[in-house]
N, C-alpha and C positions, 0 to 999 in steps of 0.2 A: 776477368773473376779474379777478385781479387784473393792474394793468398792467406791463410791461416797462418799468421805468426805466437811464436809461444816465448816465453822468457823463464832464465831459469833463476833464486835466486840463492843464494849461499850463505849464509853466518861463520865467518871463522875466527880463529886464531893460531895463527902462527902453520900456515898450510904451503910453506913456500917450495916442500918438497914437493908435494903433491897437485899445485896451483896450475904451473904452466900444461901439464898431461892433460887434465878434467878440460882445461879451459878448450884446449886442441882438440879433445872430444864433442865436446857443446858445439863450438864451430862446425866441425866439420857434419853433425847431426841438423845443423842450419838453425842454430838458435839466434832471433831476432834482436836478443837483448840479455844483458849476465848483471844481474843485481849483485854486488859483495858488501855486505855491513863487514869489519871488523872489528872483533871483540876480542878487544885488547891484544890486538896484536905485536908483535916488537922484531917478527923476522923479517923478511924482505920483501911480504906477499903484498903490498902495496906498491911497491916500485914495477912488479910482475906486471900486476891487474894493472896499471894507469900507461902499460903497454899497447893496450888492446884497445881499438875504438867502440868493442859493440858493449863496452863493462860500463860501468858507473857506479861509484863506488862511493860510500857511507860510512861512516862511525853508527853503532846501532843507535838505532832512531829510540829517542826518550817519548813519553807518552806527549811532553807538550809539541812536540815538532809536529804530530797530527792534526790536523784542523777538522773542527767537528768531528772530535774520538768517538766512537761509538762505549758505551756503559761499561762490554768486555775488559777494555783496556783498562780503564779505571781501575775495576776491582782487582788487577791484578798488578796495576803498577806500583803497590809498596813492596813489590818485591824484585824489582827492574837490575836493584842493584847487586843482588845476591844470589840472582837465577837467570842462568843465560838461555836458558828455555822461554820464559818470560819476555828477555829481549831478544830472541827470534820470535819470536810469534809478534812483537807489537813492529819490530823489522819485516818482516813480510809482507802485515797489513799494509804498511808503507808501500813498500814494491807494486800490489794487486794495484791499487790505487795509482800508482805511480804508470804504471803499465797500460791499466785502463785509458788514460787521458794521451798516449800515447800511442792508440789502435792493437795495440797487444792481445790476443784473444785469450792467450792460455799462460799460466801462471806455474811455472815448475820448482818447490820449494825442496831439497835436497841438499847433502852435505859433499863435501870434495871428495867424498868416495865413493860416492853414488854413481850408476848412468842409468839413465832411462830407458829402455828399449820396448819396442812395441810388438815386437816377437822373438822369442830366445834363438829361432832359427833362421829368419829371411835375412839375407842381404842388409847393412845399414846404408844410406846417399842422404845426403842435403833434404832428400825429399821425404822420406820413410815417416815421422815423427807428422810432417805435417799433413801427408795423406791421412795416418793414423786419427788424428785430430778432426778431419773434413767426417771421417765417422760417425764421431759420435752422438748420439741423436741428438736435436738442437734441444731439447727438454730437461738436459741433462748437463747438468753444472760442474761437475766434479767428477773426475776417474781418477780410482782408487786402483794404486801398479803393486801390487803384490812382491812382497820382498822376497830374494835368493842370494843367501850368503856364499861368499867366495869360499873355498875350500884350498887355502896355500899347499903347492907341493913342493915348492922347495926354501929354503930360512930367507932367503933374500932377493929382490924384485926389484931394477931399476924404475921397471914403470907397469903398473898392477893393471893397467886396462890393454895394454900389448901383448902381455906375458901370460897373466889370469885365464885360464879358461874353463876351473874345475868348479861346480858349484851346487848347493844344496837343491834337491827336488823338492817341491813342496806337498804336504800329503793333510788336505783339509779336513778330513774326516777325526785322522791321529790329531790334530792341530783343534779342531773340536774339540774331542774328548781330553784334551791336556788343560784347554782353557777352564771348561766346567769345573771340574778336576782342583785347578789351581783356584779359581773361584771360592769354592768350596772351602780348601783345606788353607787358606788364605786368612775365613773368618775365623777361623780358629788357635792358627798357629803362626806368630810374629817373625819366627827365626827363620832368616835368610837362606839357613844351609839346610834345613831340612827340606825348604823349599826345593834348594837342590835338587834332592835326592828325588825328591816325587818327581821333576821333570826326567832325571834321570832316571828311572824305574819305566817311567810311560813310555818313553822314545825306547828302550833298549828293550821292552815287551815288544813291543811295535816292530825292529828289525831283528827279534831274536837273536841278539848279541852281535850282529857282523858290524854295528858300527856304535860303538862303547864311547861314549865323549865321560871319560874319566881323567880329569888332571891328574897330577902327582906333583905334590911338594919337589922339587929335584933334589934338597937337599936332608928331609925328615922324610919323606917321602907320603906323607898325608895325605888323604882320598881327597880331592875337588873335585864335586858332581855339581856339572854342566850339563846336561840335556842336549836339545839338540840344536837350539840357536845360542850363539856365543853372542850374537850384537839383539837385532828386536826379533819378531814373530810376524810383525802387522805388514805394513805397509805405510806407502807415502801415498801425496794426493797431488794432480795438477788440478787448478780452478778456474771455473773463466770468469777474468777479471772483471766481467761486467757484473758480476753476482756478486764476488768479494764483500761488498761495503755495507752489505746485510748479512753477515757470516761473522763467524766466530773461528778462527784460525786458532789449532789446536796441535800446533809442531808437527805431526804425523796425517792430520786433516783438514778437514775445513767441515763445520758444523752448524747446524740451522740454529737462529737465535730462538730464545724461548717464545712458542705463538707460531712462530715461522717456520718455512719448509725447503730442505732443499734434495734433489733427486742427485747419483749418483749410480755409476756403472762401474764394476772391476771387468779391467783388462788391459794388455800390457804386461811390462814390468820392470821391477827395479832392478839391477845388480848390486848388491854392497859388497863394494870389494877391503872387507872389516879384517882386521888381523892379517894383513897381508905378508908382511916382511917383519923380519924380528926388531932389527935395528928401529923401525917407525912406532914399533907396538910397543918398545920398549918407551921410548919417550914419551912417546903421550901418555903412559900409564902411570910413569916415575911422578911426572906434574900434575897424578890426581891426590886432592887431599884425603883425608882417611877419613873423613866421612864426607862426602860428594855424594848427591842426588844421585850421578851419573852410575855410580857402584854401589852406594849405600842396602840398595833392592836387591843385587844380584850377588849372589857370595862369590862364585867362581872371577867375577868381576872385580871382588874388592880381594881375593885374594894375587887374582893376578897383580893387580896395582901394588900389593906387598912386593911381591918376590920380584916387582919391577923395581921398587925403591928400596928392600933390604938386601941383594941378590948383589951379584958380579955379572959383570954381560955374560960372562962364559957360563954360569949356571942358569941365566936366561934363558941362551941360547940352547941351553937342554932342554931344560923346560918348552921352547917352544917348539924346535924340535921333535920332541917326543908325544907333547900333548896339546898341539897347537896344526901343526904341519903337518901332510899324509904324503910322507916319503915313499911307503909303501908300495910299490908296484903291482901288486900282488891283490891286495885289500883296495887299491883303488879300480882297476877290473870288476873284481867281484862286489864292487859298489856302484858301477856304472850301469853292471846285468842285473841288479835286482833292482835300478831306478832309483836307487840314494842319491847316484852321484850322476849331477850331467855335465856335460861337456857344452859349454858353451861361448862360440868364438867368433860372433859377428862383431861385436867389438872389438878384438883381438884384428879380425880381419880391417875394419875400418881402419882402423890407425895405421896399418902397414899402407893400403891406400894411402892416404893422407899424408904419408911422410913420403912416399914414391912421388906424388905430385907436388907437396914442397919442394924436392931435392930439383923434380925438371923446371921450377918457378926461379929456382935458384942457377941453373946453368949458364955458363956466358952461353951467350948468339955467337 
């Protein structure tokens, strides 16, 4: 019986610190192919990637590199130079076609700080993802993976996949209320700070004040409302590569063309190791332009970038420890008791097992 194979695609800029670790996790999960698209990378990421036989490397794909490209790519191509998401969308479509030609059935587009897990509790092996995909109905061409964001417990981490095991739980009904309220609010209010306050109040009310996600400027003390999600709230997706040619990729998921159809199912999870370490966060946000699409629509991200740019490393660490990391064990235990915080350690255990196996292989006979 032919095995179900899957590939992962990353679009990266200067991820040398995280790349070896996430590649190790992907290989341990049985990933057949890794596509890496370099988007202005100047660090050693290329050298790291080139040392693995499962990895195929490209620079960000231009529209002209795609034969018989669909109309949606031509529509977004004028923004290719200015928008990384546009480049990622085109590169991922290219990767899906490449994988389909090589007989790889599924493609997952994620960032280097994300790991897909079929279950939050079951042990992970090289067969876990393949077995998970074998159970997807044949008429389903997309699997949506709901996002669980990391809660850093210490300011510094060497390998987040091995060391971080605390994550946000998901509350679908609250998320739905928040989405509807935000959509209505956004239609009449354009101020991102006011939108931040809306998110803060909704989730603060939901948790009865147990987990107040309120940031404060480390020097002025002014409030920076952030709501529950510091990254994104929705999902990423796996697509069946044989169907991708007739679909539109939209960063977080694939969509049907006008008049077409796409059946999706929601299963599995995505662990998002976002803001896991004070030094990596400061470096990441310090390089963000003042008017950047990644930060401009989210008040807390724009403020995070401002503090990273304008304040010293010491002040930024104070901010990180007080407003992002959760070092209070009593609060952490209370959040676990309330079901707000989850312990997810199967990726951590997979890293430990893979490290032990590598050490045994390296031992002299």
